[in-house]
C-alpha positions in Angstrom: 64.4 51.0 3.6 67.4 50.4 5.3 65.9 48.0 7.6 64.2 46.2 4.4 67.6 46.2 2.6 69.1 44.2 5.7 66.4 41.6 5.7 67.2 41.1 2.0 70.9 41.1 2.6 70.4 38.6 5.2 68.6 35.7 2.9 71.5 36.3 0.8 73.9 35.9 3.5 72.5 32.6 4.7 72.5 31.4 1.1 76.1 32.3 0.7 77.0 30.5 4.0 75.0 27.6 2.8 77.4 27.6 -0.1 80.5 28.1 1.7 80.1 25.2 4.2 79.5 23.2 1.1 82.6 24.2 -0.2 85.1 23.6 2.9 83.0 20.1 3.5 80.9 20.7 6.5 78.3 19.4 3.9 78.0 18.2 0.6 75.4 17.9 -2.5 74.4 14.8 -1.3 73.0 16.1 2.3 70.6 18.3 0.4 67.6 15.9 0.4 67.8 15.8 4.1 67.9 19.3 4.7 65.0 19.5 2.0 62.9 16.9 4.2 63.5 18.7 7.4 62.3 21.7 5.7 59.1 20.2 3.6 58.0 18.3 6.4 58.8 20.1 9.6 60.0 23.6 10.1 57.7 25.4 7.3 54.6 23.5 8.3 55.2 24.4 11.5 55.9 27.9 10.6 52.6 28.0 8.7 50.6 26.6 11.7 51.5 29.4 13.5 51.0 32.0 11.5 47.3 30.7 10.3 46.0 30.1 13.8 45.2 33.8 14.4 44.6 34.3 10.5 41.4 36.2 10.1 40.0 35.5 6.3 38.2 38.3 4.8 35.6 36.8 2.3 35.5 39.9 0.5 39.1 39.7 -0.6 38.9 36.1 -1.3 39.5 36.9 -5.2 43.2 37.2 -3.9 43.4 33.7 -3.3 42.3 32.9 -6.5 44.4 35.3 -8.1 47.2 33.3 -6.4 46.1 30.1 -7.3 45.6 31.4 -11.2 48.8 32.8 -11.6 50.4 29.5 -10.6 48.1 27.5 -12.8 49.1 29.4 -15.7 53.0 29.1 -15.1 52.6 25.3 -14.4 50.6 24.7 -17.7 53.8 27.0 -19.6 56.3 25.1 -18.1 55.0 21.8 -18.7 53.8 22.7 -22.6 58.0 24.4 -23.1 59.2 20.8 -22.4 56.4 18.6 -23.9 58.9 16.7 -26.1 61.7 16.8 -23.4 60.2 14.1 -21.2 58.4 14.0 -17.6 61.5 14.9 -15.8 62.1 18.2 -17.5 58.2 18.7 -17.5 58.2 18.4 -13.8 60.8 21.2 -13.3 59.2 23.1 -15.7 56.3 23.1 -13.4 57.9 23.4 -10.1 60.1 25.5 -11.2 58.1 28.4 -13.1 55.3 28.5 -10.5 55.3 29.4 -7.3 56.2 32.7 -5.2 58.1 33.1 -1.9 55.4 35.1 0.0 55.8 34.1 3.8 59.4 34.1 3.8 60.2 37.0 1.5 57.9 39.1 0.1 55.3 39.6 3.2 58.1 40.8 5.2 59.4 42.7 2.4 56.1 44.4 1.3 55.0 45.1 4.7 58.4 47.0 5.4 57.3 49.0 2.3 54.1 49.8 2.6 53.0 49.4 6.7 51.6 46.1 8.5 48.2 46.6 6.4 49.8 44.9 3.6 50.4 41.5 5.0 46.5 40.5 4.9 46.6 41.1 1.1 49.5 39.5 0.9 48.4 36.4 3.4 45.2 35.6 0.9 47.3 35.4 -2.3 49.7 33.2 -0.5 46.7 31.0 0.6 46.0 30.3 -3.7 49.6 30.1 -4.2 50.4 27.6 -2.0 47.6 25.4 -2.9 48.9 25.6 -6.6 52.4 25.0 -5.7 52.2 22.5 -2.5 49.3 21.1 -4.2 48.3 21.1 -7.8 52.3 21.6 -8.2 53.4 18.9 -6.3 51.1 16.5 -7.3 51.8 17.4 -10.8 54.8 17.2 -11.3 55.4 14.0 -9.4 53.1 12.6 -11.3 54.7 13.2 -14.8 58.1 12.7 -13.3 57.5 8.6 -13.4 57.5 8.4 -16.7 57.2 4.8 -16.0 53.4 4.9 -14.9 50.5 6.5 -16.7 49.5 9.8 -14.9 45.5 9.2 -14.1 43.6 11.6 -11.8 43.4 9.2 -8.8 47.4 8.9 -8.9 47.8 12.5 -9.2 45.2 13.3 -6.1 47.0 11.1 -4.1 50.1 12.8 -4.6 48.7 15.8 -3.9 47.4 14.9 -0.7 50.6 13.0 0.3 52.3 16.7 -0.2 52.5 17.4 4.0 52.2 21.4 2.6 49.1 21.1 0.8 47.6 19.4 3.6 48.6 21.5 6.0 47.4 24.8 4.2 44.0 22.4 3.9 43.3 21.5 7.2 44.2 25.2 8.3 42.4 27.2 5.8 39.2 24.8 6.9 39.8 25.7 10.9 40.0 29.4 10.0 37.0 29.3 7.9 35.2 27.4 10.7 36.8 29.8 13.7 38.8 27.0 15.1 42.3 27.8 16.8 44.6 25.3 18.1 45.9 25.6 21.9 48.7 27.7 23.5 50.5 25.0 24.1 50.9 23.4 20.6 51.7 27.0 19.1 54.5 27.4 21.4 56.1 24.3 19.5 55.3 25.3 16.3 56.5 28.7 17.0 59.7 27.5 18.1 60.1 25.1 15.4 59.1 27.2 12.4 61.1 29.9 13.6 64.5 27.9 11.8 62.3 28.0 8.8 63.6 30.7 7.2 66.9 30.0 8.2 66.9 26.3 6.8 65.3 27.2 4.0 68.0 29.3 2.7 70.6 27.7 4.1 69.3 24.7 1.9 69.6 26.9 -1.4 73.0 27.6 -0.9 74.3 24.0 -0.2 72.1 23.3 -3.5 73.6 25.7 -5.4 76.3 25.4 -7.8 77.5 28.7 -9.3 79.7 27.0 -12.1 76.5 26.2 -14.3 78.0 24.9 -17.5 76.6 26.5 -20.6 73.5 24.3 -21.2 72.4 24.4 -17.7 72.9 28.6 -17.5 71.1 28.8 -20.9 68.3 26.8 -19.7 68.0 28.9 -16.3 67.9 31.8 -18.1 65.0 30.7 -20.4 63.1 30.1 -17.3 63.7 32.9 -15.5 63.0 35.3 -18.8 59.2 33.4 -19.1 58.6 33.6 -15.4 59.6 37.4 -15.5 57.7 37.9 -18.6 54.7 36.8 -17.4 55.2 38.6 -14.4 55.2 41.5 -16.5 51.9 40.4 -18.2 50.3 39.9 -14.8 50.6 43.3 -13.7 49.9 44.7 -16.7 46.3 43.0 -16.8 46.0 43.6 -13.0 46.7 47.5 -13.3 44.0 48.0 -16.6 41.1 45.5 -15.8 41.4 44.6 -12.1 38.7 46.8 -10.1 40.4 47.3 -6.7 42.1 50.2 -5.5 45.4 51.2 -6.5 46.9 49.9 -2.9 45.9 46.1 -3.8 46.9 46.8 -7.4 50.5 47.8 -6.5 50.8 45.0 -3.9 49.6 42.5 -6.4 52.2 43.7 -8.8 54.7 43.6 -6.0 54.0 39.6 -5.6 54.0 39.0 -9.2 57.7 39.7 -9.2 58.5 38.0 -5.9 61.0 35.3 -5.9 60.4 31.6 -6.7 59.5 29.6 -3.8 62.3 28.2 -1.6 60.4 24.9 -1.7 60.8 24.5 -5.4 64.3 23.4 -5.2 63.3 20.6 -2.7 60.1 19.2 -4.9 62.9 19.5 -7.7 64.8 16.8 -6.0 61.9 14.8 -4.7 60.8 14.8 -8.6 64.5 13.7 -9.7 65.0 16.9 -11.4 68.2 19.3 -11.8 68.8 20.5 -8.3 71.9 22.7 -9.2 70.0 24.7 -11.9 66.5 25.1 -9.5 68.7 26.4 -6.6 70.5 28.9 -8.7 67.1 29.8 -10.6 65.8 30.5 -7.2 69.2 32.6 -5.8 68.9 34.7 -8.9 64.9 35.4 -8.4 66.1 36.4 -4.9 68.6 39.0 -6.5 65.8 40.4 -8.9 63.1 40.4 -6.1 65.1 42.9 -4.0 65.0 45.2 -6.5 62.0 44.3 -8.6 59.9 45.3 -5.5 60.6 48.2 -4.4 61.0 49.5 -8.4 57.3 48.3 -9.1 56.2 50.2 -5.8 58.2 53.2 -7.0 56.6 53.4 -10.3 53.0 52.5 -9.2 53.2 54.8 -6.4 
């Protein structure tokens, strides 16, 4: 448990470093888009390539992928509907920041530390659906509604979805693993080196975008979104326990995943959609703090 707490504290400390170097002038809030592009287009795709290259897809557990996708869609639709009268930018913010789960950088190592390495397979399959929902559907949908001057069409939505480097990476990797294909060792050597920097840069990026001195309106907005998100986390967990015909181990892992933080890429997506980066970064940081305590609490309750 001490090792898990140390890992969680490390993530928080990196966010603090990002915030501090912004405050002392090493970087500025204007540098956020640069870090965002590096994370979303370079380090995160490389990290995915490395982890998926030897990932075995178990077909009888693909329902976990469907659950990850469905949970994203429910939250995205909710984020869209609660801002229906506030314009496209607000709707895009809701789509991006209500949906998505930080599985790879946070929940997966955290749950593995709590429940053992066998839990990684269940978390990874959930993350495939989660990533298709967030990096594919959520990204394309948010970008299409954010451009209020352009009418949203199915073709425009699909174009934006396939322009997402993360969605394309997941799609290609999933198809490769379904057909049993692997990348050469030389490629993985490169991607593992670059991808190794992803967790640090993603957390640093959140710290750079973080603004602790939120005004009352932004603070209330962040609280509202987080209350909605964790309300659904509770609902999803209750439905899982009562109705999903799987072992208690799988139910426990799913419930822990529902309480995992907002994906770090959400703040970058918010920036690309022209949304409120400070509120997004604040929500992301708070969700990490909640996740640190919520995941072991879920395990204790269900164990």
